[in-house]
N, C-alpha and C positions, 0 to 999 in steps of 0.2 A: 595639316593646315598651316599656312604661313601666318606668322604673328604680325599684326598691324598695330602701330601706335599712331593715334590721331592727336595733333597738337594745334590748338587754335584758341585765341582769347575770346572768341564769340561763342557763347553757349549754343546758339541756334545752329551754327556750323558744325560744332562737335556732335550734337545730338542728331542733326539732320543727316550727316554723312553716314551715321550708323544704320539708317533705314533707307538711304537713297537707293542702294543696290543690294542684290543678294550676294553677299560677300562669300559665303561658304560654297555657293555654286561655282565660284571662280577660284576656289582653293585658298581663300583667305579667312581670317577671323580677327575681329577687333579685340585685341588683347588688353589694351589700356588707352586712356585718354589723358591729356594734360592741357592746362590753360595757358602756359607760357613756356619759354625756352628752358628756364631753370628746372621747372617741374618735369619738363620733357626729358632733360638730360638725366635726371634721377630715374625716370621710368626706363630710359634706354639701358642704364646700368642694371636695372632690376629684371627686365623681361627679355633683353637682347632681341629686339624685333627684327623681322626680315624686311619689313617695309615701314617707312615713316612718311606720313602725309602731314605736312606742316605749313602753317601760315608763315609769311616772312615777317611782317611787322607785328611784334607783340611786346608787352611791357617786360621789364627786367632783362630778358635776353631774347633777341629775335631768332627766327627759325634758321637762318643761314649760320649764325654764330653757334647755335646749338649743334647743328650738323657738323660744322667744322671741328668743334671740340670733341664730339663723339668719335669722329674719324681719327683725330689725333690720339685718342685713347685706345685705338685699335679695333673698335667695333665695326663690323661689316654689315651693310644693309643697303637696300635701294631706297630712293626717296623721290617724292613728288612735292613740288613747292606750289603753294596756293597764295594768291595775293590779288588784291584789288588794284594793285599798281602794275602798269604795263611798261615801266621804264626798262629799256634794253639792258642797263647795267645789272639790274637784279637777275634778269633771265641769264645773262652771261655768267654771273657769279654762281648761280645755281647749277649751271651746266659744268662749270669748273669743279664744283664739289661732287660731281658724279650723279646729279639728279637725273631721273629718267625724263622728266618734262616739267614744264612750268605752266600751271593752270590758272587762268583768271577767274575770279569770282564774278558773278554767280557760277557755280560749278555745273557743267553740262554732264548729265548722267551717261550719255553714250560715249562722250569723250573720256570720262573716267574709266569706263569699262574697257575701252580700246587701250588705254594706257596700262591697265592691270594685265590685260592679255599680252601686251608687248613685253612687260616685265617678266611674266611667266615664260614666254618663249625665249627671251634672252638668257634667263637664268638656266633654263633647261638645256639650251645649246651650250652655254659655258660649262655647266656641270658635266654634261656628256663628253665634251671635248677633253676636259680635265681628267675625267674618270677613265676614258679610253687611253689617254697617255700614261696614266698610272698603272693601268692593268696590262696594256699591250705595248706601251712605248718605253721611253728612256727615263721617265720620272720614277725614281726608286723610293720616293717619300710616300708614306701612307696618307690616309685622310687626316685632316686637321683635327677632327673630332674623335674622341675615343669611343669604342664600341666594338661591334662584331659585324663582319661582312660575309655574305654567302653569294656564290655565283652559280646561276643556272644557264645551261647552254642548250640551244634549240637549232634544228635545221629548218624549221618552218616558222615564219613570223607570226602567222595566225594562231599557232599553238601557244607561242610565248604570250601573245596579247590575251588569249583566253585565260591562261594561268594567272596573269597579272590581275585580271579582273576579280579573281577569287581570293587574292591575298589581301587580307585586311589586318593581319597581325603586325606587319612591318612596312615601313616605307620602301618603295620599289623604284628602280630606275631602269628604263629600257634603252638598250644600246645595240648597235650592230657593228660587227668587225670581222673582216676576213671571210665573208660569205656565211657567217653564222649569226644567230640572234641571241642576245644575252639578256637576262633579267638579274639585276643586282639587288639584293636584299640587305637592308641595314637595320640594326637594332642596338639599343643601348644596354639592355639587361636581359637576363634569362627569362624566357617565357615558360608558362606551365607546360609540363610534359604532355598533358592532354591536348593542349592547343597545337603543339608540334605534330602530334600523331594525326590530328585532323588535317593539318596542312599537307602532310605526306599523302594522306588518303585522297585528297582532292587532286593532287598531281597524278597519282597512279590512275585514278578514274579517267582523267582527261587523256592520259597517255593511251589507255586501252582503245579509246575512240580515234586517236590520231594516227596510230600505226607508225610512229616515229620514235626517235631517241630523245630522251631528256637526260642531260648530264648534270649532276648536282654535287657541288663541293660541300665540304664541311664548313661550319662556322669558324672563321678565323679573325684574329685581332685586326681591326681596320686601320690602325695607325702604323702598321708595319709595311714592308715592301709587298705590294699587292700582286707581284709576279708569282708569289707562292700559291695564291688561290687559283690563278690561271694555270699554273703547272699541274695542279691537282685535276682540273677539268681536262687538260690536254691528255693526262694519263688515262682518264676515264674515256676520252675520245678514242684512244687506241683500244681500250677494252670493248668498245662498242662493236668492233669487228668480230669479237667472239660472241657478244650478246646483242644482236641487232633488235630493233623495234621494242626496246624496253627501257624502263627507268633505271639509271645506274648511279650509284654513289659508292664511296669506299666501303661503307657498311654492307651495301647490297652485294657488291662483288665478293666480299668476304663470306657472306652467306651462301652465295652460289658455288663457291669452291670448297665449302665446309664438308669434310668427310671424304674428299677425294684423296687418293694415294698415288704416289709416283711408282711406276713399274720399271724395274731394271730389265736390261737385255730385251727391250721391246722389239728390236728388229728381228732377232732370232725367234721370238714368240710369233711375230707376224708371219715369218717364213714357215714355221712349223704349222700354224693354223691353216695356211694355204695348202701345204703338202698333205696334212692329215684330214683336211676338209671337216674340221670340228673346232668348237670353241671360238669361231671367228668373231661373233658378236661381242663376246667377253673381251677378247684381245683387242679388237678394234676400239671399243670404248676406253680401254686402258691407254691406248695410243693417244686418243683425243684428250683424255684427262691429263696426260703428261704435258701437253701444250698449255692447258688451262692453269696448271700449277707453276709453270715457269714464268720468269720475269716477262713483262710486256715487250713484245717485239713489233716492229712495223709489219704491215700486211705483206709488203714485198719480200721482206726478209723471211717471214714465215712460209711463204709460197716456195721460195728457193730451198728452205729447209726441208719441206715436204718432198721436193724433187730429189734432193740428196738422199733422203730416207728411202725413196723408191729404189735408187741405185744400189743401196746397201742390201735391201731385201732381195732384189734380183740377183745380186752377187752370191748371197747365201743360198738361194734356190739353185743357182747354177752349180755351186760346189756340192750341194747335197744330192741333186737329182741327175746331174750330168746333162741337163737340158740346156737349150739355148733360148734366151729371151732378148728380144729387141729392146734397146733403150736409147731414147733421144731426149736428153734433159731439156734442151731448148724447146722442143715441141711440147713436152709435158707442161713446161712453165707457161707457154702460150695458151694452153687449155685452161690454166688457172688465173691468168693475168687479169682478166676483166671481172672476176668474181668478187663480190663485195662483202661477203660474210664468211666466217670460219666454217659454218655448217655447209655452205655451198661448196667450199673448197674440199671439205672432208667427203661430201657426197660424190664429188667428181673423182677424187682419189680412190674412194671405195669402189666406184665403177671400174676404174683402171685395174685395181687388184682383182676384181671379179673376172675381168677379161683374161688376166694372167692365170687365174684358177681354171677358167674354162679351157684355156690352151693346155694346161696340165692334165685336165680330165680327158681331153681328146687324145692326148699322148700317153694315156695311162698304160696302154699295152706295151709301150716302149720303155718307159722310165719309172713312172710313179709307183706302180705296184711292186716293181723290183726293189726300189728304194725302201718301201715300207717293209718288204720281206727281209731285207738286209738289216734294217733297224730292229725289227722284231727278233731276228736271230742273235744280234749282238746283245740284246737284253735277256734272252732266254736260252743261251747256248748251253747252259748246264742242265737243261731239261731234255726229255726225250723228244727229239725233233726228227721228222722224216718229211719227204716231199709230200706224202699223202696228208700228214697232219697239217702241214703248212697250207696246202691247197684247200683243205676244209676250213681252216682259220680264215682265209681270205676269199672263200666262196669261188674258187676256180677249179676247173678240171685239171687233175694232176698231170696228165700227159701234155696238155696244152701249156700249162705253167712251166713244166720241166723244159720243154723246147724253147719257150720264150726266155727263160732264165739263162740257158746255155747260149742262146743267140746274142743276148745283150751283154752278158758277163764273160763269155768265153770259157765257161766251165759249168759243170753240173751243180745243182744245188747241194748235193751231198759232198761234192769236192769243196765247195765254198765253206760249208759247215765244218768239215774236217780241218781245213786250213785255218779257220778262225779258232777252233778249239785248240789246235796245236800251238798257235801263237799265244793264246791265253795261258796254256800249260807252261810254256817256256817262261813267260813273265812271272808266273807264280813260283816257279823253281828259283828264279833269280832274286825275287823280291820278298819271299816269305820263308818260314820254317815249317810249312805244312808237310806232313808225310806224303809220300808218293800216292798212296791209295786215296788220301783226302783230295789231292789235286785231281786225280782221275775222276772222282765223284763230282767235283765242282765243275769240271769241264765236260760232263755228260757221258763219261765212260763208266758204266757199272761194273765192267770186268777189268780189273787192274792188269791182268796178263795181256789182254787185248790192247790196253793203253800202252803197256811197255813195248809191244810189238810195233804199233803204229809210230810211237815216238822214236824208237831206234831206227826204223826204216827212213824216217824223215831227217833226223839229225845225226845219224851215224854213231850214236852213243845212247846208252841207257839214261833214264831220267836222273839217277843218282850220279852217274859219271858226268853228265852235263852240268849238274849243280856244282860238283867239285871243281870242274874246270872254269866255271864262271863266277864263283864266289871266293876263290882263293886270292 
């Protein structure tokens, strides 16, 4: 409520004005009354009213002199001058002192109400203009009064207005800027925690019905540069791309990412999950979590990042499988360009990866199964491996798999196995002090004499001779 000071030397006017209209319905409250200018000036210093309604002609100090002295002392207020005198010079002087209007006695109720509404509209317009300039313009000075400020941002005006109707704890100011609707909350001191919890609850309940985003800054000191509170909301606006249709604050975002962990080598993990056709959901979630844990990016930048990630994964798949994958980064970006949320981008990209996987499954007879067999052999070459055991492992007919392996790799599976074992034996001779029989066992040869024979046939020297020649 705006504080009103009534100053008039006639008791009937002072008392009558208090009951003439419904002050509180218009947003005002009679805070004090005075019988002359001197008493009025004391009351101005005491209550610092928002509006003064004063007679002109009074004993000791008239109304115009009282207003003039109060203005000179730095007090800011609106004023309405009352008088039974209609001389033009009084009205002219009242206007010069910044009075809203000049009312003749007897006071007309409707005219007074009209003036009070005019004051409210003017103050609201001036306040909004000043606040917009401090929040979004070049005015780097904070508010003149000390306290705290909080900024809520909405995409829909009706949601903002509904929220405003439920907020009774703090004064609120509704403004619009840049296509968004804002609610400014002001308070002078800390409220009880229970009241703040109730306030958050109301907003979340309204949000559930609205299916839109509400961005909420933290409380910040109101006499500092207000760009700080705007920057916090802009940061949350970027986060709304990741978390659409929900209430967001710094605290809320921190809770949303709590417990998430960054995963290294995610591109290789994605490629492996596509090749092995397992652990996809786990790896895909880890990929998304990496985005949520990184610093905020623009949606456009994120989409191009996703496109680049696809190129890296396809490159790994090409190297690992020998397959060929079509890639058109511009086309992929166009598929993502109009998407308005992180989840929709991820769903579209997941579909793309599934198309890649489907192609790999269709080509399994050419590349995938052979790649898996090679990888398995590299991991288990020290064990007893045969074409039959490998065929059973991968549920293939051995004759069919043997022909397929030779057609794709240009050699039989046993030839591939022996070549790989000899390669690993040579490395162990060069890099370790293991005995020859130990190396034979590690590379899958249970018979050391057979190992000697194979090694000498391939490298034209015995294992010990090879070691001497390559370690001296």
